[in-house]
C-alpha positions as CSV (number, residue, x, y, z in Angstrom):
1,M,116.5,86.1,101.8
2,L,113.7,86.1,99.9
3,L,111.7,87.7,102.7
4,L,114.4,90.1,103.7
5,A,114.3,91.5,99.7
6,H,110.7,91.7,99.7
7,I,110.6,93.7,103.3
8,V,113.6,96.2,101.5
9,I,111.1,96.3,98.3
10,A,108.1,97.0,100.4
11,L,110.0,100.0,102.3
12,V,111.3,101.2,99.1
13,A,107.7,101.3,97.7
14,L,106.4,102.9,101.1
15,L,109.0,105.7,100.9
16,H,107.9,106.4,97.1
17,V,104.1,106.6,98.5
18,W,105.8,109.2,101.0
19,F,107.5,111.1,98.3
20,L,104.3,111.2,96.3
21,V,102.5,112.4,99.1
22,L,105.1,115.2,99.9
23,E,105.4,116.3,96.3
24,V,101.5,115.9,95.1
25,V,99.5,116.9,98.6
26,L,102.5,118.8,101.2
27,W,105.0,120.4,98.7
28,E,103.4,124.0,99.8
29,K,102.7,123.1,103.5
30,P,105.2,123.4,106.4
31,V,106.5,119.7,106.1
32,G,107.0,119.9,102.3
33,L,108.8,123.3,102.9
34,R,111.1,121.5,105.5
35,A,111.6,118.5,103.5
36,F,112.8,120.2,100.5
37,G,114.2,123.3,102.2
38,Q,112.3,125.9,100.2
39,T,110.5,128.7,100.7
40,R,106.8,129.4,100.0
41,E,107.5,131.2,97.0
42,M,109.8,128.8,95.5
43,A,106.9,126.2,96.5
44,A,104.3,127.9,94.6
45,A,106.4,128.3,91.6
46,S,107.5,125.0,91.0
47,K,104.1,123.0,92.4
48,V,103.3,121.6,89.0
49,L,106.4,120.3,88.6
50,A,106.6,118.9,91.9
51,A,103.3,117.1,91.4
52,N,104.5,115.8,88.0
53,Q,107.5,114.3,90.0
54,G,105.2,113.1,92.9
55,L,103.4,111.1,90.3
56,Y,106.2,109.4,88.6
57,N,107.1,108.5,92.4
58,G,103.7,106.9,92.6
59,F,104.1,104.7,89.6
60,L,107.5,103.4,91.1
61,A,105.9,102.2,94.0
62,A,103.1,100.9,91.9
63,G,105.6,98.9,90.0
64,L,107.3,97.7,93.2
65,V,103.9,96.5,94.8
66,W,103.1,94.8,91.3
67,G,106.4,92.8,91.7
68,L,105.6,91.7,95.0
69,W,102.4,90.8,94.2
70,L,103.8,88.6,91.3
71,G,105.7,86.8,93.9
72,P,108.5,84.6,92.2
73,G,107.4,85.4,89.0
74,G,107.9,88.6,89.5
75,L,111.5,88.7,89.5
76,G,112.1,90.8,86.2
77,V,109.6,93.4,87.6
78,K,111.0,94.0,90.6
79,V,114.4,94.2,89.2
80,F,113.2,96.9,86.6
81,F,111.6,98.9,89.1
82,L,114.1,99.0,91.6
83,G,116.8,99.8,89.0
84,C,114.9,102.6,87.7
85,V,114.6,103.6,91.6
86,L,118.1,103.3,91.5
87,V,119.2,105.1,88.6
88,A,116.7,108.1,89.5
89,G,118.2,108.1,93.2
90,I,121.8,108.4,91.7
91,F,120.9,110.8,89.4
92,G,119.2,112.9,92.0
93,G,122.1,112.5,94.2
94,L,124.6,114.1,91.7
95,T,122.2,116.9,90.5
96,A,119.8,117.9,93.6
97,S,121.1,116.7,96.7
98,R,123.6,113.9,98.2
99,K,120.9,113.0,100.8
100,I,119.1,111.1,97.8
101,L,122.0,108.8,97.4
102,L,121.2,107.5,101.0
103,V,117.4,107.8,100.8
104,Q,116.6,106.6,97.6
105,A,119.6,105.2,95.9
106,L,121.0,102.9,98.6
107,P,117.8,101.3,99.7
108,A,116.9,100.6,95.9
109,G,120.8,98.9,95.6
110,L,120.3,96.9,98.7
111,G,116.9,95.5,97.3
112,L,118.6,94.7,94.0
113,V,121.2,93.3,95.7
114,L,118.9,90.9,98.1
115,T,116.5,90.4,95.2
116,W,119.6,88.9,92.7
117,A,120.8,86.9,95.7
118,A,117.5,85.4,96.1
119,R,116.6,84.6,92.8
120,G,116.8,80.8,92.3
């Protein structure tokens, strides 16, 4: 169970690294425009906000990797950062796009359940 929990946590971390790249590097590129369904004008006007958001996603990924690196002693760190991702995913799903519930909140919730089940 612990291995499965760690695999899910690693996948959530990788997703957040991808969000970082999308929001900081690719925001105004075709892949970024498609991912967020916006025009070049919208992207240009919001690129500073997107970069800030991307940086926060990078911090979430770093926290999850840190929790994995700590191993069994990192339970609190893993739970904290998965909880942050879950809250951010629920908030984004309710305010920005329902898709965020599936892409961000669901994997974090699964990671939390598996981590909690594997503790011990």
